[in-house]
KEDONU-348495 format. One line per 10 residues: number of its first residue (from 0); their letters; for each residue x, y, z of N, C-alpha, C. Coordinates in Angstrom, 3 decimals. Each point is the difference from the previous one (the first is absolute). Layout:
N
NUM = a = X,Y,Z,X,Y,Z,X,Y,Z; ... .
***
This chain:
255
0 = xxxxxxxxxx = 95.393,89.515,78.732,-0.105,0.873,1.311,0.440,1.170,-0.829; -0.821,1.094,0.213,0.435,1.478,-0.136,0.490,0.577,1.001; 0.788,0.919,-0.669,0.887,1.078,1.433,-1.059,1.074,-0.014; -0.599,0.549,1.218,-0.613,1.091,0.150,0.279,1.296,-0.368; -0.627,0.781,-0.802,0.504,1.108,-1.109,0.601,0.648,1.281; -0.457,0.445,1.063,1.231,0.882,0.910,1.390,-0.402,0.048; -0.080,-1.396,0.327,1.404,-0.586,0.068,0.782,-0.089,-1.173; -1.010,0.164,-1.326,1.256,0.249,-1.420,0.168,1.645,0.189; -0.812,1.099,0.357,0.528,1.173,-0.071,1.375,0.322,1.355; -0.180,-0.617,0.934,0.971,0.035,0.792,1.357,-0.239,-0.441 .
10 = xxxxxxxxxx = 0.085,-1.355,-0.473,0.977,-0.697,-0.853,0.366,0.790,-0.622; -0.472,0.665,-1.094,0.427,0.747,-1.163,0.373,1.240,0.469; -0.128,0.597,1.299,0.046,1.278,0.441,1.590,-0.349,0.903; 0.399,-1.299,0.297,0.949,-0.248,0.557,1.064,-0.115,-0.943; -0.130,-1.099,-1.015,0.349,0.224,-1.274,1.149,1.360,-0.687; -1.450,1.139,-0.131,0.444,0.944,-0.458,1.268,0.731,0.841; -0.174,-0.082,1.380,0.742,0.559,1.426,1.513,-0.637,-0.547; -0.182,-1.186,-0.042,1.421,-0.522,-0.164,0.880,0.302,-1.372; -0.662,0.010,-0.746,0.189,0.406,-1.613,0.840,1.327,-0.052; -1.150,1.092,0.559,0.840,1.219,0.172,0.978,0.323,0.640 .
20 = xxxxxxxxxx = 0.063,-0.841,1.626,0.891,-0.017,0.707,1.621,-0.496,-0.804; -0.347,-0.594,-0.878,1.157,-1.104,-0.513,0.712,1.423,-1.175; -1.074,0.221,-0.596,0.187,0.922,-1.299,0.622,1.220,0.658; -0.174,0.507,1.157,0.661,1.204,0.744,1.539,-0.244,0.574; 0.019,-1.534,0.136,1.413,-0.487,0.098,0.485,0.245,-1.035; -0.140,-0.702,-0.889,1.071,-0.065,-1.386,-0.445,1.691,-0.414; -0.628,0.822,0.246,0.046,1.076,-0.759,1.268,0.947,0.903; 0.036,-0.281,1.355,1.221,0.585,0.767,1.263,-0.283,-0.306; 0.208,-1.883,-0.571,1.333,-0.190,-0.115,-0.245,0.335,-1.277; -0.305,0.291,-0.992,-0.218,0.310,-1.562,0.935,1.689,0.840 .
30 = xxxxxxxxxx = -1.020,0.815,0.219,1.070,1.500,-0.081,1.179,-0.072,1.094; 0.029,-1.039,1.035,1.638,0.102,0.426,0.583,0.004,-0.904; -0.106,-1.284,-0.881,0.879,-0.423,-1.205,-0.181,1.076,-1.009; -0.370,0.729,-0.201,0.240,0.642,-0.891,0.841,1.608,0.274; -0.606,0.054,1.490,0.888,1.083,0.603,1.736,-0.487,0.073; 0.020,-1.246,0.397,1.288,-0.369,-0.034,0.810,0.096,-1.541; -0.783,-0.226,-0.814,0.545,-0.215,-1.510,-0.082,1.553,-0.440; -0.699,0.863,0.453,0.148,1.320,-0.203,1.446,0.791,0.552; 0.048,-0.200,1.669,1.113,0.361,0.429,1.123,-0.596,-0.957; 0.280,-1.345,-0.169,0.958,-0.527,-0.847,0.270,0.906,-0.854 .
40 = xxxxxxxxxx = -1.051,-0.086,-0.953,0.091,0.668,-1.553,0.864,1.821,0.369; -0.340,0.527,1.145,0.280,1.474,0.423,1.398,-0.090,0.440; 0.460,-1.250,0.475,1.612,-0.421,0.548,0.672,-0.104,-0.872; -0.150,-0.345,-1.004,0.656,-0.079,-1.490,0.291,0.507,-0.972; -1.307,0.628,0.133,0.116,1.803,-1.040,0.881,1.214,1.077; 0.000,-0.048,0.899,0.726,1.008,0.808,1.434,-0.057,-0.332; 0.509,1.065,-0.198,1.522,0.263,-0.514,0.551,-0.780,1.084; 1.356,-0.783,-0.321,0.810,-0.531,1.261,0.853,0.942,0.669; 0.130,0.046,1.248,0.756,0.612,0.998,1.138,0.499,-0.917; 0.517,1.022,0.558,1.162,0.272,-0.358,0.597,1.280,0.837 .
50 = xxxxxxxxxx = 1.463,-0.147,0.020,0.676,0.562,0.920,0.875,1.329,-0.984; -0.232,0.233,-1.155,0.140,0.968,-0.843,-1.200,1.127,0.187; 0.524,1.228,-0.115,-0.870,1.099,0.145,-0.674,0.549,-1.598; -1.350,-0.187,-0.067,-0.550,-0.001,-1.029,0.543,1.610,-0.666; -0.254,0.615,-1.328,0.158,1.082,-0.557,-0.720,0.698,0.658; -1.375,-0.338,0.164,-1.319,1.091,0.709,0.489,0.488,1.588; 0.226,-1.026,0.854,0.802,-0.111,1.237,1.081,0.819,-0.117; 0.654,0.454,-0.800,1.336,0.575,-0.188,-0.509,1.795,-0.252; -1.264,-0.167,-0.374,0.040,1.572,-0.776,-0.788,0.314,1.377; -0.881,-0.802,0.602,-0.623,0.486,1.185,1.049,0.603,0.776 .
60 = xxxxxxxxxx = 0.684,-1.089,0.583,1.082,0.388,0.729,0.800,1.749,-0.325; 0.477,-0.240,-1.292,0.570,1.253,-0.508,-0.808,1.235,0.263; -1.183,0.036,0.258,-1.301,1.084,-0.048,-0.031,0.129,1.248; 0.430,-0.952,0.949,-0.605,0.445,1.310,1.326,0.544,0.659; 1.088,-0.230,-0.469,0.979,0.322,0.720,0.638,0.699,-0.697; -0.633,1.123,-1.506,0.803,0.602,-0.550,0.758,1.457,0.984; -0.894,0.606,0.697,0.531,1.171,0.459,0.403,-0.404,1.519; 0.652,-1.100,0.490,0.869,-0.655,1.059,1.287,0.762,0.106; 0.669,0.731,1.101,0.975,0.690,-0.095,1.196,-1.067,-0.132; 0.944,0.199,-0.459,1.047,-0.919,0.031,1.221,0.102,1.541 .
70 = xxxxxxxxxx = -0.060,-1.398,0.382,0.212,0.043,1.501,1.611,0.850,-0.113; -0.038,0.658,1.229,1.698,0.612,0.555,0.399,-0.397,1.011; 0.938,0.004,0.743,1.168,-0.035,0.955,-0.504,-1.598,0.578; -0.156,-0.250,1.120,0.131,-1.500,0.126,-0.710,-0.782,-0.469; -1.418,0.388,-0.474,-0.590,-0.835,-0.912,0.470,-0.216,-1.345; 0.441,0.662,-0.699,0.723,-0.181,-1.048,1.219,-0.985,0.177; 0.876,0.111,1.004,1.154,-0.699,0.365,-0.048,-1.349,-0.184; -1.597,-0.165,1.053,-0.777,-1.609,0.333,0.053,-0.640,-1.315; -0.972,0.623,-0.731,-0.452,-0.454,-1.357,0.903,-0.906,-0.862; 0.889,1.429,-0.323,1.547,-0.482,-0.779,0.720,-1.039,0.412 .
80 = xxxxxxxxxx = -0.033,-0.209,1.490,0.513,-0.829,0.596,-0.573,-1.457,-0.261; -1.698,0.033,0.315,-0.363,-1.204,-0.453,-0.469,-0.374,-1.403; 0.380,0.953,-0.995,0.277,-0.422,-1.184,1.080,-1.283,-0.180; 0.882,0.140,0.776,1.327,-0.680,-0.237,-0.365,-1.864,0.379; -1.294,0.024,1.028,-0.017,-1.119,0.658,-1.055,-0.922,-0.778; -0.814,0.586,-1.005,-0.834,-0.453,-0.676,0.679,-1.099,-1.013; -0.793,-1.173,0.553,0.472,-1.467,-1.017,0.925,-0.883,0.946; -0.179,0.715,1.385,0.677,-0.734,0.971,-0.881,-1.177,0.322; 0.487,-1.046,1.132,-0.940,-1.223,0.354,-0.480,0.411,1.433; -0.944,-1.087,0.121,-0.870,0.643,1.723,0.170,-1.525,0.231 .
90 = xxxxxxxxxx = 0.527,0.015,1.526,0.447,-0.971,1.226,-0.573,0.746,1.295; -0.614,-0.658,0.258,-0.661,0.578,1.579,1.497,-0.087,0.386; -0.313,1.094,1.259,1.208,0.571,0.626,0.783,1.017,-0.756; 0.369,-0.036,-0.696,1.060,0.533,-0.918,0.016,1.254,0.165; 1.130,0.802,-0.259,-0.077,1.433,-0.216,1.371,0.296,-0.869; -0.255,-0.527,-1.197,1.395,0.522,-1.020,1.105,-1.205,0.603; -0.518,-1.327,0.133,1.122,-0.754,0.188,0.189,-1.092,-1.522; 1.739,-0.110,0.017,0.248,-0.519,-1.166,-0.450,-1.227,-0.245; -0.909,-1.060,-0.789,-0.369,-1.330,-0.080,1.074,-1.228,-0.169; 0.737,-0.037,1.391,1.327,-0.788,-0.066,-0.536,-1.152,0.419 .
100 = xxxxxxxxxx = 0.268,-1.079,-0.053,-0.289,-1.377,0.386,-0.226,-0.007,1.114; 1.112,0.309,1.417,-0.171,0.278,1.289,-1.071,0.726,0.524; -0.005,1.579,-0.740,-1.521,0.289,0.274,-1.196,-0.470,-0.173; -0.359,-0.722,-0.873,-1.227,-0.834,-0.783,0.065,-0.917,1.201; 1.366,-0.878,0.481,-0.489,-1.151,0.571,-0.416,0.714,1.570; 0.629,0.541,0.524,-0.487,0.797,1.393,-1.864,0.441,0.107; -0.100,0.614,-1.239,-1.108,0.937,-0.244,-1.206,-1.274,-0.309; 0.267,-1.063,-0.642,-0.897,-1.187,-0.048,-0.093,-0.736,1.595; 1.248,-0.215,0.518,-0.070,-0.284,1.085,-1.187,0.692,1.269; -0.241,1.321,-0.461,-1.074,1.017,0.947,-1.631,-0.105,-0.776 .
110 = xxxxxxxxxx = 0.079,0.093,-1.136,-1.029,0.183,-0.809,-0.311,-1.090,-0.823; 0.211,-1.090,0.437,-0.037,-0.889,-1.181,-1.410,0.103,-0.759; -1.196,0.464,0.597,-1.512,0.082,-0.780,0.361,0.747,-1.365; 0.580,1.137,0.625,0.111,1.161,-1.313,1.148,-0.795,-1.503; 0.437,-1.154,0.196,0.616,-0.437,-0.830,-0.421,-1.089,-1.431; -1.231,-0.105,0.815,-1.055,-1.156,-0.621,-0.101,0.308,-1.645; -0.747,-0.735,-1.009,-0.287,-0.047,-1.057,0.825,0.638,-1.340; 1.443,-0.629,0.427,0.842,0.556,-0.914,0.961,0.443,0.262; -0.548,1.225,1.259,0.886,0.941,0.275,1.127,-0.113,0.597; 0.664,-0.924,0.672,1.141,-0.543,0.303,1.087,-0.486,-1.076 .
120 = xxxxxxxxxx = -0.609,-0.652,-1.263,0.915,-0.326,-0.880,0.184,1.011,-0.808; -0.917,0.995,-0.066,0.478,1.383,-0.840,0.935,0.532,0.709; 0.051,0.174,1.235,0.930,1.003,0.895,1.227,-1.153,-0.120; -0.013,-1.045,0.050,1.065,-0.716,0.170,1.038,0.030,-1.336; -1.066,0.213,-0.920,0.731,0.078,-1.549,0.785,1.392,0.069; -0.698,0.685,0.076,0.798,1.744,0.217,0.840,-0.364,0.793; 0.398,-0.386,1.462,1.130,-0.457,0.668,1.055,-0.431,-0.406; -0.425,-1.290,-0.698,1.169,-0.675,-0.970,0.623,0.539,-0.989; -0.750,0.307,-0.722,0.290,1.064,-1.268,1.055,1.261,0.509; -0.230,0.714,1.008,0.543,1.260,0.395,1.627,-0.446,0.683 .
130 = xxxxxxxxxx = -0.066,-0.922,0.477,1.257,-0.947,0.490,0.801,-0.181,-0.964; -0.402,-0.190,-1.479,0.999,-0.326,-0.982,0.049,1.077,-0.732; -0.830,0.798,-0.381,-0.307,1.229,-0.755,0.358,1.462,0.672; -0.321,0.052,1.292,0.399,1.244,0.817,-1.770,0.529,0.039; 0.141,1.081,0.897,-1.638,0.537,0.566,-0.017,1.072,-0.737; -1.177,0.341,-0.900,-0.289,1.292,-0.168,-1.345,0.464,0.788; 0.023,0.900,0.196,-1.130,0.824,0.706,-1.000,0.917,-1.341; -1.591,-0.080,0.580,-0.395,-0.579,0.810,-0.491,-1.688,-0.101; 0.749,-0.739,-1.229,-0.966,-1.219,0.215,0.629,-0.849,0.748; 1.051,0.015,0.436,0.904,-0.867,0.773,-0.656,0.283,1.071 .
140 = xxxxxxxxxx = -0.861,0.914,0.886,-0.009,0.615,1.129,-1.567,-0.250,0.509; -0.274,0.175,1.470,-1.406,-0.159,0.394,-0.614,0.933,0.996; -1.165,-0.202,-0.025,-0.509,1.167,0.866,-1.783,-0.529,0.329; 0.022,0.502,1.086,-1.780,-0.276,0.273,-0.296,1.462,0.186; -1.783,-0.004,-0.066,-0.620,0.975,-0.255,0.232,1.272,0.642; 0.479,-0.314,1.636,0.510,1.211,0.811,1.691,0.303,-0.244; 0.400,-1.434,-0.205,1.450,0.138,0.180,0.466,0.815,-1.496; -0.946,0.614,-1.074,0.255,1.043,-0.753,0.165,0.936,0.108; -1.265,0.518,1.125,0.056,1.707,0.121,1.057,-0.041,0.995; 0.805,-1.015,0.699,0.586,0.442,1.347,1.513,-0.070,-0.768 .
150 = xxxxxxxxxx = 0.325,-1.021,-0.775,1.326,-0.158,-1.192,-0.197,1.642,-0.716; -0.639,0.564,-0.249,0.198,1.053,-0.381,-0.005,0.760,0.877; -0.741,0.829,0.914,-0.084,0.588,1.095,1.368,-0.088,0.870; 0.588,-0.977,0.380,1.079,-0.529,0.492,1.521,1.124,-1.102; -0.645,-1.128,-0.981,1.734,0.690,-1.293,-0.114,1.873,0.272; -1.489,0.118,-0.281,-0.002,1.917,-0.168,0.118,0.757,1.393; 0.416,-0.902,1.146,-0.182,0.291,1.093,-1.264,0.991,0.621; -0.928,-0.336,-0.300,-1.414,0.824,0.480,-0.010,0.160,1.070; 0.342,-1.120,0.931,-0.134,-0.120,1.734,0.928,0.268,0.904; 1.103,0.071,-0.801,1.369,0.269,0.916,0.756,-1.394,0.490 .
160 = xxxxxxxxxx = -0.842,-1.048,0.055,0.879,-1.148,0.335,-0.927,-1.375,-0.692; 0.636,-0.694,-0.074,-0.739,-1.296,-0.738,-1.129,-0.501,0.667; -1.062,0.044,-0.537,-1.197,-0.428,0.341,-0.567,-1.490,-0.960; -0.982,-0.455,1.145,-0.923,-1.257,-0.999,-1.033,-0.183,0.910; -1.074,-0.182,-0.703,-1.360,-0.422,0.484,-0.937,-0.408,-0.879; -0.926,-0.852,0.675,-0.635,-1.029,-0.774,-1.169,1.336,-1.075; -0.817,-0.329,-1.087,-0.728,0.669,-0.564,-0.881,0.491,1.197; -0.672,-0.547,1.140,-0.903,0.059,0.940,0.877,1.571,0.758; 1.549,-0.530,0.643,0.218,1.025,1.156,0.418,1.217,-1.207; 0.301,-0.016,-1.255,0.275,1.245,-0.840,-1.561,1.024,-0.069 .
170 = xxxxxxxxxx = -0.828,-0.608,-0.257,-1.658,0.769,-0.033,0.151,0.139,1.521; -0.309,-0.167,0.856,-0.030,0.740,1.143,0.947,0.301,0.918; 1.070,0.181,-0.533,1.458,0.753,0.780,0.360,1.432,-0.865; 0.167,-0.311,-1.335,0.457,1.108,-0.392,-1.181,0.907,-1.513; -1.068,-0.656,0.086,-1.023,0.555,-0.975,-1.081,0.793,0.879; -0.741,1.005,-0.826,-0.983,0.299,0.505,-0.972,-0.183,-1.095; -1.281,-0.405,0.568,-1.108,-0.774,-0.971,-0.410,1.344,-1.090; -0.112,-0.653,-1.041,-0.657,0.896,-0.996,-1.061,-0.508,-0.802; -0.988,0.280,-0.882,-0.653,-0.696,-0.531,0.421,-0.138,-1.752; -0.375,-0.871,-0.603,0.259,-0.703,-1.458,-0.037,1.508,-0.850 .
180 = xxxxxxxxxx = -0.824,0.937,-0.072,0.078,1.113,-0.285,0.588,0.896,-0.205; 1.041,-0.286,0.941,1.271,1.052,0.797,1.283,-0.329,-0.744; -0.014,-1.503,0.128,1.136,-0.482,-0.715,0.933,0.662,-0.654; 1.513,0.088,0.122,0.765,0.989,-1.054,1.485,-0.642,0.324; 0.984,0.103,-0.914,0.869,-0.513,-0.231,1.013,-0.008,1.336; 0.199,-1.161,0.498,0.789,-0.275,1.525,-0.648,-0.384,0.724; -1.759,0.042,0.061,-0.800,-0.684,0.960,0.518,-1.209,-0.532; -0.691,-0.975,1.092,-0.393,-1.497,-0.082,-1.112,-0.467,0.507; -0.303,-0.930,-1.166,-1.199,-0.813,0.162,0.269,-1.487,1.036; -1.431,-0.408,0.452,0.549,-1.056,0.747,-1.473,-0.833,0.141 .
190 = xxxxxxxxxx = 0.609,-1.608,-0.184,-1.359,-0.649,0.202,-0.230,-0.621,1.296; -1.252,0.029,0.733,-0.480,-0.462,0.923,-0.978,-1.333,-0.057; 0.864,-1.292,0.435,-0.884,-1.308,0.003,-1.188,0.121,0.754; -0.690,-1.115,-0.227,-1.498,0.115,0.921,0.319,-0.330,1.514; 0.882,-0.233,0.444,0.554,0.205,1.390,0.337,1.422,0.670; -0.120,1.065,-1.070,0.149,1.049,0.308,1.376,0.694,0.155; 0.842,-0.964,-0.293,1.520,0.413,0.004,0.456,0.578,-1.369; 1.216,0.779,-0.085,0.137,0.745,-1.039,1.237,-1.259,-0.334; -0.071,-0.512,-1.575,1.013,-1.133,0.211,0.811,-0.030,-1.391; -0.091,1.365,-0.722,0.600,0.016,-1.089,-0.314,1.417,-0.445 .
200 = xxxxxxxxxx = 1.032,0.568,-0.891,0.304,1.591,-0.181,0.391,0.105,-1.141; 0.118,1.263,-0.761,0.816,0.456,-1.361,0.072,1.548,0.253; 0.725,0.685,-0.813,0.347,0.915,-0.234,-0.339,1.054,-1.509; -0.631,0.960,0.399,-0.767,0.754,-1.171,1.138,0.961,-0.407; 0.156,-0.254,-1.418,0.666,0.617,-1.362,-0.812,1.141,-0.343; 0.612,0.338,-0.984,-0.946,1.197,-1.291,-0.712,-0.574,-0.765; -0.820,0.824,-0.344,-0.953,-0.295,-1.084,-0.931,-1.331,0.628; -0.084,-0.674,1.204,-0.533,-0.951,0.529,0.399,-1.377,0.135; 1.147,-0.080,-0.509,0.973,-0.909,0.321,0.203,-0.645,1.420; 0.028,-1.181,0.063,0.500,-0.277,1.585,1.147,-1.081,-0.214 .
210 = xxxxxxxxxx = 0.931,0.312,0.887,1.488,-0.834,-0.098,-0.699,-1.210,1.148; 0.451,-1.222,0.212,-0.681,-1.019,0.764,1.002,-1.055,-0.253; 0.507,-0.667,1.072,0.430,-1.407,0.369,-1.235,-0.786,-0.153; -0.704,-0.398,-0.888,-1.180,-0.582,0.024,-0.116,-1.256,0.581; 0.732,-1.192,-0.465,-0.237,-1.401,0.703,1.565,-0.734,-0.802; 0.141,-1.034,0.730,0.603,-0.904,-0.629,0.055,-0.201,-1.530; -1.034,-0.048,-0.633,-0.652,-0.580,-1.188,0.570,1.254,-0.895; -0.039,1.266,0.490,-0.305,1.129,-0.613,1.487,0.714,-0.569; -0.011,0.274,1.669,1.887,0.710,0.381,-0.430,1.405,-0.092; 0.583,0.854,-0.158,0.243,1.482,-0.013,-0.364,0.882,-1.280 .
220 = xxxxxxxxxx = -1.335,0.422,0.080,-0.362,0.959,-1.114,-0.753,0.897,0.127; 0.156,1.131,-1.011,-0.231,1.087,-0.075,-1.788,0.229,-0.962; -1.103,-0.017,0.451,-1.198,-0.447,-0.412,-1.419,1.053,0.210; -0.489,0.427,-0.883,-0.975,0.577,0.938,-1.189,-0.993,0.227; 0.577,-0.004,1.112,-1.254,-1.159,0.976,-0.936,0.632,0.826; -0.519,1.365,-0.158,-0.324,0.756,0.971,-1.640,-0.480,0.276; -0.303,-0.609,-1.232,-1.620,-0.365,-0.436,0.164,-1.581,-0.347; 0.923,-0.350,-0.313,-0.181,-1.127,-0.638,1.734,-0.833,0.141; -0.312,-1.112,1.057,1.460,-0.893,0.467,0.068,-0.876,-1.073; 0.109,0.038,-0.998,0.340,-1.474,-0.680,1.312,0.149,-0.814 .
230 = xxxxxxxxxx = 0.305,-1.473,0.053,1.985,0.206,-0.024,0.431,-1.270,-0.735; 0.791,0.139,-1.186,0.246,-1.487,-0.196,1.435,-0.868,1.016; -0.864,-1.039,-0.116,1.009,-1.134,1.144,1.044,-0.292,-0.785; 1.040,0.416,0.470,1.443,-0.281,-0.771,0.571,-1.438,0.173; -0.924,-0.894,1.099,0.722,-1.398,0.106,-0.776,-0.933,-0.428; -1.712,0.033,-0.115,-0.848,-0.835,-0.175,-0.269,0.220,-1.374; 0.014,1.187,-0.733,-0.504,0.476,-1.305,-1.524,0.267,-0.540; -0.626,0.493,1.353,-1.116,0.512,-0.271,-0.487,1.570,0.561; -1.136,0.316,0.310,0.058,1.446,-0.060,-0.903,-0.099,1.437; 0.267,0.505,1.546,-0.446,-0.095,0.889,-0.729,1.325,0.248 .
240 = xxxxxxxxxx = -1.029,0.260,0.812,-0.492,0.997,0.875,0.007,0.182,1.510; 0.187,1.112,0.460,0.313,0.194,1.621,-1.371,0.935,0.084; -0.087,-0.251,1.663,-1.182,0.654,0.129,0.616,1.717,0.028; -1.222,0.720,-0.224,0.119,1.500,-0.143,0.569,0.780,1.134; 1.227,1.065,-0.080,0.339,1.000,0.962,-1.134,0.549,0.860; -0.262,-0.078,1.452,-0.935,0.354,0.807,0.314,0.801,1.072; 1.064,0.698,0.246,0.903,0.980,0.806,0.884,0.441,-0.294; 0.095,1.364,0.244,0.924,0.926,-0.716,0.288,1.008,1.057; 1.807,0.072,-0.163,0.407,0.788,1.000,1.370,1.042,-0.641; -0.197,0.676,0.680,1.154,1.292,-0.300,1.349,0.077,0.890 .
250 = xxxxx = 1.150,-0.349,-0.397,1.160,0.047,1.002,0.111,1.162,0.371; 0.107,0.206,1.240,-0.035,1.508,0.914,1.144,0.797,-0.429; 1.434,-0.878,-0.341,0.846,0.786,-1.078,-0.040,0.971,-1.011; -1.303,-0.463,-0.634,-0.486,0.494,-1.519,-1.112,1.078,0.249; -0.518,0.281,1.519,-0.891,0.927,-0.189,-0.013,1.743,0.277 .
***
């Protein structure tokens, strides 16, 4: 019994339809696979993330800040003082505290989450070695981000009495908002988190440098992070990137 010609034509059309549909799926899968391979190859060819400033970056900064006036007065006092704190540690809530076993225990009891991923052990080693060998400034001392500013401001008697505020309080209480392009030594840089709250801060130095008690993984550093916040993780032995500064303020005492 022969199949009518019309039915054969319909069957062939059906076969062709499903073959084309299958080929399209295969082509889509091939395209996605090639894209993934391409991205992987690009990632492997990209230079590794580095916390060290490249020679090209250094030259760019030197050119940008070549005509920047040298700080004077209170701003110079501030920056000179902050230079002595570079190399210190970061502990949340600290304002130049000596890392003793008692201080570490009391801080851990309040802010346990800030001591994860090896941070507690790192600070415990500092406390233990200092108990036997003596404390050295600044490596045996700790600050948090706003604590670094207020430690310096209090030591230099900028406000007439000891003061302490969070980064959020510091921005909203003692600063005049400015733009990134208006930054000059002595100004403050802030990070506003997705909730809208100011959660971190640093202090602008000369030639584009930022003084910052960055985190428990980084400590107190002086780096050009205005455009690129990349740091050496001193605890886990890797390089980490933090979100860019996005809010800027000038302390009213420097206006």
